[in-house]
C-alpha positions as CSV (number, residue, x, y, z in Angstrom):
1,M,126.3,112.5,87.8
2,S,124.0,115.2,86.5
3,L,122.4,117.9,88.5
4,L,119.0,116.5,87.8
5,L,119.8,113.2,89.4
6,L,121.0,114.7,92.6
7,F,118.0,116.9,92.9
8,L,115.6,114.0,92.2
9,L,116.9,112.1,95.2
10,S,114.9,114.3,97.5
11,I,111.6,112.8,96.4
12,A,110.6,111.7,99.8
13,F,112.2,112.8,103.0
14,S,115.7,114.3,103.4
15,Q,118.0,113.8,100.5
16,P,121.2,115.6,99.2
17,I,121.3,118.6,96.8
18,R,123.8,120.3,94.5
19,P,123.8,124.0,93.5
20,N,122.9,125.2,90.0
21,G,122.0,128.8,90.4
22,N,123.7,132.2,90.8
23,D,123.2,132.0,94.6
24,R,125.3,128.9,95.1
25,N,127.6,130.5,97.6
26,N,124.7,130.4,100.1
27,L,125.2,126.6,100.2
28,L,128.8,126.7,101.4
29,P,129.4,125.2,104.9
30,V,130.2,127.7,107.7
31,Q,133.4,126.4,109.2
32,P,134.5,127.4,112.7
33,D,136.6,130.5,113.2
34,T,136.1,131.7,109.6
35,P,134.9,135.4,109.0
36,I,131.3,134.4,108.5
37,F,131.3,132.2,111.6
38,N,132.8,135.0,113.7
39,Q,130.4,137.5,112.2
40,R,127.5,135.3,113.3
41,L,128.9,135.1,116.8
42,R,129.2,138.9,117.0
43,S,125.7,139.6,115.6
44,G,123.0,140.9,117.9
45,C,119.7,139.1,118.3
46,V,116.4,140.9,117.6
47,R,113.6,139.3,119.5
48,N,110.7,140.4,117.4
49,F,111.2,138.3,114.3
50,R,113.3,135.3,113.1
51,T,116.4,135.7,111.0
52,F,116.3,133.9,107.7
53,D,119.4,131.8,108.3
54,G,118.3,130.6,111.8
55,V,120.9,132.6,113.8
56,C,119.4,133.5,117.1
57,T,116.9,130.7,117.1
58,S,118.4,130.1,120.5
59,F,120.4,132.5,122.6
60,G,122.3,132.8,125.9
61,T,125.9,132.5,124.7
62,P,127.5,133.3,121.3
63,E,127.8,129.6,120.5
64,R,124.1,129.0,121.2
65,K,123.1,131.7,118.8
66,L,124.5,129.4,116.0
67,W,122.4,126.4,117.0
68,A,119.9,125.5,114.3
69,S,121.5,128.0,111.8
70,T,122.2,127.3,108.1
71,N,125.3,125.5,106.8
72,R,126.3,124.3,110.2
73,P,126.8,120.7,111.5
74,H,123.9,118.4,112.4
75,Y,123.3,117.6,116.0
76,S,124.5,114.2,117.1
77,Y,123.2,111.9,119.8
78,F,126.6,110.2,119.6
79,Q,128.9,113.0,120.8
80,G,132.3,113.1,119.2
81,R,131.5,110.6,116.4
82,D,133.5,111.6,113.3
83,T,132.0,111.1,109.8
84,L,135.3,111.6,108.0
85,V,135.6,107.9,107.3
86,P,132.4,106.2,106.2
87,R,131.3,102.9,107.7
88,G,129.9,99.7,106.2
89,E,132.8,98.6,104.0
90,A,132.5,95.0,105.0
91,L,128.7,94.9,104.6
92,P,126.9,93.8,101.4
93,S,126.2,96.3,98.6
94,A,123.4,98.7,99.4
95,R,121.7,97.7,96.2
96,L,121.9,94.0,97.1
97,I,120.3,94.8,100.5
98,S,117.6,96.7,98.7
99,N,116.8,93.7,96.5
100,M,116.9,91.2,99.3
101,L,115.0,93.2,101.9
102,C,112.9,96.0,100.4
103,R,111.2,94.7,97.3
104,Q,107.4,95.5,97.5
105,G,104.8,93.6,95.4
106,G,101.3,95.0,95.8
107,N,100.0,97.8,97.9
108,T,100.1,97.6,101.7
109,P,97.7,100.4,102.9
110,E,98.5,102.1,106.2
111,P,96.4,100.2,108.7
112,R,95.5,103.2,110.9
113,G,94.1,105.1,107.9
114,L,96.8,107.7,107.4
115,A,96.1,109.6,104.2
116,E,98.7,110.3,101.5
117,L,98.4,113.9,102.6
118,A,100.3,112.9,105.8
119,T,103.2,111.6,103.6
120,F,103.5,114.7,101.5
121,F,103.1,117.1,104.4
122,G,105.9,115.2,106.1
123,Q,108.1,115.9,103.1
124,F,107.1,119.6,103.3
125,I,108.3,119.6,106.9
126,D,111.5,117.9,105.9
127,H,112.1,120.5,103.2
128,T,111.7,123.2,105.8
129,I,114.3,121.9,108.3
130,V,117.0,119.9,106.5
131,A,119.0,119.6,103.2
132,T,122.5,118.4,102.6
133,T,124.9,119.2,99.8
134,T,127.2,116.6,98.1
135,N,130.8,116.8,97.1
136,K,131.5,115.6,93.6
137,A,135.2,115.2,94.5
138,E,134.3,112.4,96.9
139,P,132.6,109.6,94.9
140,M,131.4,106.5,96.9
141,P,129.6,104.5,94.2
142,I,127.2,101.6,94.9
143,K,128.1,98.3,93.4
144,I,125.2,96.7,91.4
145,P,125.3,92.9,92.1
146,D,125.6,90.4,89.3
147,G,122.3,89.1,88.1
148,D,120.4,92.2,89.3
149,P,116.8,91.8,88.1
150,V,116.5,95.3,86.8
151,A,120.1,96.3,86.1
152,A,120.3,93.7,83.3
153,N,118.6,96.4,81.1
154,F,121.5,98.8,81.7
155,S,125.2,98.6,81.0
156,K,126.6,100.2,84.2
157,S,127.9,98.1,87.0
158,E,127.8,100.9,89.6
159,M,125.2,103.3,90.8
160,P,126.6,106.9,91.1
161,F,126.9,108.3,94.6
162,F,128.8,111.2,96.2
163,R,129.5,111.9,99.8
164,S,127.9,114.8,101.7
165,V,129.7,118.0,102.4
166,R,130.9,118.0,106.0
167,V,131.6,120.8,108.5
168,R,133.9,120.8,111.5
169,V,132.4,120.8,115.0
170,R,134.2,123.4,117.1
171,T,133.3,122.0,120.5
172,R,134.1,118.3,119.7
173,D,137.8,118.2,118.9
174,M,137.1,119.3,115.3
175,T,135.2,116.2,114.4
176,Q,133.4,116.4,111.0
177,T,129.6,116.2,110.6
178,P,127.4,116.6,107.6
179,S,126.3,120.2,107.0
180,N,122.6,121.2,107.0
181,V,122.1,124.1,104.5
182,L,118.7,125.0,106.1
183,P,117.8,126.4,109.5
184,S,116.5,123.5,111.7
185,A,113.6,125.4,113.1
186,I,110.1,124.7,111.8
187,D,109.9,128.2,110.4
188,L,108.6,127.8,106.8
189,A,112.0,128.4,105.3
190,S,110.5,126.2,102.5
191,V,108.3,129.2,101.7
192,Y,110.5,132.2,102.6
193,G,114.0,130.8,101.9
194,P,117.0,130.2,104.2
195,N,118.7,133.5,103.4
196,K,117.8,137.1,102.6
197,E,118.8,136.9,98.9
198,R,116.4,134.2,98.2
199,C,113.6,135.8,100.2
200,D,114.1,139.2,98.4
201,A,113.6,137.5,95.1
202,L,110.3,136.1,96.3
203,R,108.9,139.4,97.8
204,Q,106.8,142.2,96.3
205,P,108.1,145.6,97.2
206,Y,104.8,146.7,98.6
207,G,102.1,145.6,101.0
208,G,104.2,142.9,102.7
209,L,103.2,140.5,99.9
210,M,105.0,137.7,98.2
211,K,105.2,137.4,94.4
212,T,102.8,135.1,92.5
213,S,102.4,134.1,88.9
214,G,99.1,133.6,87.0
215,G,96.3,132.0,88.9
216,G,97.9,132.7,92.3
217,M,100.6,130.1,91.7
218,L,104.2,130.3,92.8
219,P,106.4,132.9,91.0
220,L,108.6,131.8,88.1
221,N,112.4,131.6,88.6
222,Y,113.4,134.7,86.5
223,A,116.1,135.4,89.1
224,G,118.1,132.3,88.1
225,L,118.4,131.1,91.7
226,N,119.3,127.6,92.7
227,N,116.4,125.3,91.7
228,A,115.5,121.8,90.8
229,P,115.8,120.5,88.2
230,R,117.1,123.7,86.4
231,S,117.4,127.3,87.3
232,G,115.4,128.6,84.4
233,P,112.1,130.5,84.3
234,E,110.1,127.5,83.1
235,F,109.9,126.3,86.7
236,F,108.4,127.8,89.9
237,L,110.6,129.5,92.5
238,A,109.9,128.9,96.2
239,G,111.9,129.2,99.5
240,D,113.2,125.7,99.0
241,H,114.7,124.6,95.6
242,R,112.7,121.3,95.5
243,A,109.2,122.8,95.2
244,N,108.8,121.5,91.6
245,E,109.5,117.9,92.5
246,H,105.9,116.6,92.2
247,P,102.4,118.1,92.2
248,M,101.5,117.7,95.8
249,L,104.7,119.3,97.0
250,T,104.1,122.3,94.7
251,T,100.6,122.4,96.0
252,L,101.6,122.7,99.7
253,H,104.2,125.4,98.8
254,T,101.4,127.3,96.9
255,V,98.9,127.0,99.7
256,F,101.3,128.5,102.3
257,L,102.4,131.3,99.9
258,R,98.7,132.2,99.4
259,E,98.1,132.1,103.1
260,H,101.0,134.6,103.7
261,N,99.4,137.1,101.3
262,H,96.0,136.5,102.9
263,I,97.5,137.3,106.3
264,A,99.4,140.4,104.9
265,R,96.2,141.9,103.4
266,E,94.3,141.3,106.7
267,L,97.1,143.0,108.6
268,A,97.1,145.9,106.2
269,R,93.4,146.5,106.8
270,K,93.7,146.3,110.6
271,F,97.0,148.2,110.9
272,P,97.0,150.8,108.1
273,K,100.1,152.6,109.5
274,W,102.4,149.6,109.2
275,N,104.9,149.7,106.4
276,S,105.6,146.9,104.0
277,E,108.5,145.4,106.0
278,M,106.4,145.2,109.2
279,L,103.5,143.6,107.3
280,F,105.7,141.1,105.7
281,Q,107.5,140.1,108.9
282,M,104.4,139.8,110.9
283,A,102.6,137.8,108.2
284,R,105.6,135.5,108.0
285,K,105.6,135.1,111.8
286,I,101.9,134.2,111.9
287,N,102.2,131.8,109.0
288,G,105.1,130.1,110.6
289,A,103.2,129.8,113.9
290,Q,100.3,128.2,112.1
291,M,102.7,125.7,110.5
292,Q,104.1,124.8,113.9
293,K,100.6,124.3,115.3
294,I,99.7,122.0,112.5
295,V,102.9,120.0,113.0
296,Y,102.5,119.6,116.7
297,E,98.8,119.5,117.2
298,Q,97.7,117.6,114.0
299,W,100.4,116.0,112.0
300,Y,102.8,114.6,114.7
301,P,99.9,113.0,116.7
302,A,98.4,111.6,113.5
303,V,101.6,109.8,112.4
304,T,102.9,108.7,115.8
305,G,99.7,108.1,117.6
306,R,101.2,110.1,120.5
307,R,101.4,113.6,121.9
308,L,104.5,115.2,123.3
309,R,104.7,116.1,126.9
310,R,103.1,119.5,127.7
311,Y,105.1,122.5,126.5
312,S,106.7,124.4,129.4
313,G,108.4,127.3,127.6
314,F,111.7,128.0,125.8
315,N,114.7,126.2,127.3
316,K,118.0,127.9,126.4
317,N,119.9,124.7,127.3
318,V,118.2,122.6,124.5
319,D,119.9,122.5,121.1
320,P,117.2,122.6,118.4
321,T,119.5,121.5,115.6
322,V,118.3,118.6,113.5
323,S,120.2,115.4,114.3
324,V,122.1,113.3,111.8
325,S,120.3,110.1,113.0
326,F,116.9,111.7,112.4
327,S,117.7,113.3,109.0
328,T,119.6,110.3,107.6
329,A,117.5,107.5,109.0
330,G,114.5,108.3,111.3
331,F,112.8,110.8,109.1
332,R,113.3,108.9,105.8
333,V,110.0,107.2,106.2
334,G,108.4,108.8,103.2
335,H,110.0,106.3,100.8
336,T,108.0,103.5,102.4
337,M,104.7,105.5,102.4
338,V,104.6,106.3,98.7
339,G,102.6,104.3,96.2
340,N,103.2,103.8,92.5
341,R,100.3,105.9,91.5
342,V,99.3,109.6,92.0
343,N,95.6,109.8,93.0
344,R,93.3,112.7,91.8
345,A,89.7,113.7,92.4
346,W,87.3,116.3,90.9
347,K,84.9,118.5,92.9
348,G,82.7,116.4,95.1
349,N,85.6,114.0,95.5
350,Q,84.7,112.2,92.3
351,R,87.7,110.0,91.5
352,M,89.7,110.6,88.4
353,P,92.1,108.2,86.7
354,S,95.3,108.0,88.7
355,L,98.7,108.8,87.1
356,S,102.0,106.9,87.3
357,L,104.3,108.4,89.9
358,K,107.3,107.9,87.7
359,D,105.8,110.2,85.1
360,M,105.0,113.1,87.5
361,F,108.5,114.3,88.5
362,F,109.4,117.9,87.8
363,K,106.7,118.9,85.4
364,S,107.0,122.5,84.2
365,A,104.9,125.3,85.7
366,D,102.6,125.4,82.6
367,K,101.7,121.7,83.2
368,M,100.9,122.4,86.9
369,K,98.7,125.4,86.0
370,K,96.8,123.5,83.4
371,D,95.9,120.6,85.7
372,G,95.2,122.7,88.8
373,M,96.3,121.7,92.3
374,E,93.0,120.9,93.9
375,V,92.7,117.6,92.0
376,F,95.9,116.3,93.6
377,L,95.0,117.7,97.0
378,R,91.6,115.9,97.0
379,G,93.3,112.7,95.8
380,A,95.9,112.8,98.6
381,M,93.2,113.3,101.2
382,M,91.0,110.5,99.9
383,N,93.6,107.7,99.7
384,R,95.6,105.8,102.3
385,A,99.3,106.1,102.4
386,Q,101.4,102.9,102.2
387,K,102.4,101.3,105.6
388,I,105.6,102.4,107.2
389,D,107.7,99.3,106.8
390,V,110.9,98.1,105.1
391,K,109.2,97.6,101.7
392,V,109.4,100.3,99.0
393,H,107.5,100.4,95.7
394,D,109.3,100.1,92.3
395,A,108.6,103.7,91.4
396,L,111.3,104.7,93.9
397,R,113.3,101.5,94.2
398,N,113.8,100.7,90.5
399,F,112.3,103.3,88.1
400,L,112.9,106.6,89.7
401,F,114.2,108.2,86.5
402,T,112.0,106.5,83.9
403,G,111.0,109.0,81.2
404,I,113.3,111.8,82.3
405,G,115.7,112.9,79.5
406,G,119.4,112.6,80.1
407,E,119.2,110.0,82.8
408,E,120.3,106.4,82.1
409,G,121.0,103.5,84.3
410,L,119.6,102.2,87.6
411,H,118.8,104.5,90.5
412,D,117.5,103.0,93.7
413,L,116.3,105.3,96.4
414,V,116.5,102.6,99.1
415,A,120.1,101.8,98.2
416,L,120.9,105.5,98.3
417,N,119.4,105.7,101.8
418,I,121.5,102.9,103.0
419,Q,124.6,104.3,101.4
420,R,123.9,107.7,102.8
421,G,123.8,106.2,106.3
422,R,127.3,104.7,105.6
423,D,128.5,108.0,104.3
424,H,127.4,109.7,107.5
425,A,129.0,106.9,109.6
426,L,125.7,106.2,111.3
427,P,126.0,103.8,114.2
428,T,124.0,100.6,114.0
429,Y,120.3,100.2,114.7
430,N,121.3,98.5,118.0
431,A,123.5,101.4,119.0
432,L,120.5,103.7,118.6
433,R,118.3,101.4,120.6
434,V,120.8,101.5,123.5
435,K,121.2,105.3,123.2
436,L,117.4,105.7,123.5
437,G,117.1,103.5,126.5
438,F,116.1,100.1,124.9
439,P,118.0,96.9,125.3
440,K,120.0,95.5,122.4
441,A,118.2,93.3,119.9
442,V,120.1,90.0,120.3
443,T,118.0,88.2,117.8
444,F,116.1,89.3,114.7
445,A,112.9,88.2,116.4
446,Q,113.4,91.2,118.8
447,I,113.2,93.5,115.9
448,T,110.1,92.0,114.2
449,R,107.7,89.1,114.5
450,N,107.2,89.1,110.7
451,K,108.8,85.9,109.6
452,N,109.5,87.0,106.0
453,V,111.1,90.3,107.1
454,R,113.0,88.5,109.9
455,S,114.4,85.9,107.4
456,A,115.4,88.7,105.0
457,L,117.2,90.6,107.7
458,Q,119.0,87.5,108.7
459,N,120.0,86.6,105.1
460,V,121.4,90.1,104.7
461,Y,123.1,90.9,108.0
462,K,123.7,87.4,109.6
463,S,123.8,89.0,113.0
464,A,121.2,91.4,114.6
465,G,124.1,93.5,115.9
466,L,125.1,94.4,112.3
467,V,121.7,95.7,111.2
468,E,122.0,99.3,109.9
469,M,119.9,102.1,111.3
470,W,117.5,102.8,108.4
471,P,116.6,99.2,107.7
472,G,116.3,98.4,111.4
473,L,114.0,101.3,112.1
474,M,111.7,100.5,109.1
475,A,111.6,96.8,109.9
476,E,110.4,97.2,113.5
477,D,106.9,96.0,114.5
478,H,104.7,99.1,115.1
479,A,104.1,100.3,118.7
480,Q,100.5,99.9,119.9
481,G,98.3,102.7,118.3
482,S,101.2,104.1,116.3
483,S,102.3,103.9,112.6
484,M,106.0,103.2,113.6
485,G,108.1,101.0,115.8
486,P,109.2,101.9,119.3
487,T,112.8,102.9,118.5
488,M,111.7,105.3,115.7
489,L,108.9,106.6,117.9
490,R,111.3,107.5,120.7
491,L,113.7,109.1,118.2
492,W,110.9,111.2,116.9
493,Q,109.8,112.2,120.4
494,R,113.3,113.4,121.3
495,E,113.7,115.2,118.0
496,F,110.4,117.1,117.9
497,T,110.8,117.9,121.6
498,R,114.2,119.5,120.9
499,L,112.9,121.4,117.8
500,R,110.1,122.8,120.0
501,D,111.8,123.5,123.4
502,G,115.0,124.9,122.0
503,D,113.2,127.3,119.6
504,S,112.9,130.7,121.2
505,F,110.3,131.7,118.5
506,F,108.0,128.7,119.1
507,Y,104.5,129.9,118.7
508,L,103.5,129.1,122.4
509,A,106.6,130.8,123.9
510,A,105.9,133.8,126.1
511,G,105.3,137.1,124.3
512,M,105.1,135.8,120.8
513,F,102.0,137.8,119.9
514,S,100.6,140.9,121.5
515,K,97.2,141.2,123.1
516,R,96.0,143.5,120.3
517,L,97.0,141.0,117.6
518,R,95.1,138.3,119.3
519,E,92.1,140.5,119.5
520,E,92.2,141.8,115.9
521,I,93.4,138.8,114.0
522,P,91.1,135.7,114.4
523,R,93.7,133.2,113.1
524,V,96.2,134.5,115.8
525,R,93.6,134.0,118.4
526,A,92.9,130.5,117.1
527,L,96.5,129.6,117.8
528,Y,95.7,129.7,121.5
529,N,92.0,128.9,121.9
530,G,91.6,126.2,119.3
531,S,88.6,127.9,117.6
532,E,89.8,126.7,114.2
533,D,91.2,123.5,112.7
534,T,94.3,125.3,111.4
535,L,95.0,123.2,108.3
536,R,91.3,123.0,107.4
537,G,91.1,126.8,107.6
538,I,94.2,127.4,105.5
539,L,92.9,125.0,102.8
540,L,89.4,126.6,102.7
541,R,90.9,130.1,102.5
542,N,93.5,129.3,99.8
543,T,92.0,126.6,97.5
544,E,88.7,126.0,95.7
545,I,88.0,123.0,97.9
546,I,84.8,123.3,99.9
547,E,84.1,122.2,103.4
548,R,82.2,119.0,102.5
549,D,85.0,117.7,100.4
550,L,87.4,117.8,103.3
551,P,87.9,114.7,105.6
552,E,86.7,114.7,109.2
553,K,90.4,114.4,110.4
554,M,92.8,116.2,108.1
555,F,95.6,113.5,108.0
556,F,93.3,110.5,107.9
557,V,91.0,109.2,105.2
558,D,87.3,109.3,106.1
559,G,86.2,106.2,108.0
560,Y,89.5,106.0,110.0
561,D,90.4,107.8,113.2
562,G,93.9,106.5,113.8
563,A,93.0,103.9,116.3
């Protein structure tokens, strides 16, 4: 399997990666009782600013300092569950399930009016908090069934797949869990990087600024760091290696990079005695706080139709590490929300011809600079996402690699999702229901009232008790006023609550910003008094889009309010 293939699998939410740069050692798992593990345990915590690797996101005991840090095991709601041996051996091929259950015909627009921007912003969040690496020494190929409607055009009988790198869990009898190479906190690691080496390559040596290339775009990868699809200078470099994946993802990376520099320059004017390091760290802190506010006050309520319970401060007993159930199943909703076309619009929201999604992966930096990012941003704000359901468009399910040199054969992102769940030994959909306080689904009708989906589930799994986690979550009927089913909704509620309450640097935690900063910097003040729509302000400051071209509600198309 080529490096390009493994990188492309991260198109929507939460997919595995492989190293290809000169910083590949930063992706190695941190096993218990190794020198780097013990070094982290002994390190002191500085309370002013975050570390890049997530150490000291929490505190209280040496072990808690490692919660949410890089290259450590995912959290599990099923304590003691070992992923050494995959599950699902007796189940049908993941590709067969994809064909039987997930084939999408025409468009199914999201009924509450969620915009495509909500889909891509969700991916940006995902690329901030989770990434897994794969082990080429552990193949686990997916059988392509006889008579496959697309595979007849190819000669291979298997779809390549490799298992995730695992790390031992010190407190659970050395069980093995997939490693997360990113810090779990919503800290904009996607912009700044998960380690000092990567961040240093992104920074200017003066003014607290980050590097840019022509037109205020992301810098180019002259450092040769780990990057998708290649580590050469023809592609942009960002905190996360997947920034070049498609135009909207590159756009969001660029917007938050520009916002950092905008903040740093404002801080330099207000605090002329601060050195470059102080300017950088404070700009990073403010930028990350704005990201958290957008996630919790705008994006999460838009997608779920709910708000979390009121924040009551940092809780040192809450582990803020991303869970394996969330990253492997519950947050992989992006695949179902993506259409076959990439929408664009000129100034004044005048529609342009759309582009085929399968032709837009990993375009070089020159191509992105030529087209400009505003046309993609306007298009994403004007068009509805696809409905969250078990159906996935052909661009991801059949034609993911069309037109990309060096890739042959069939690659199905749905099948890869299902296989990844088996690799991670995820419990069944019913097991998750019970864990989250719901009764088991004894019949398929207790999962969905949709007769076609119910029939397809029954044809695949025969018994409701065998339904796997990802298909079950996607197949659920939506909760009232939400864009997802009740089990997924409760999983998200638990996950985003832990990510918030267990993060000692959450923007609303006590003492995050001084009284003087609140007085001098309007966007810091706006974190608390709501005087600015945070995402709207960031886009107006850092793009050529004007106020009247923005929607009334940032994650909904005009004419919809999420009801």
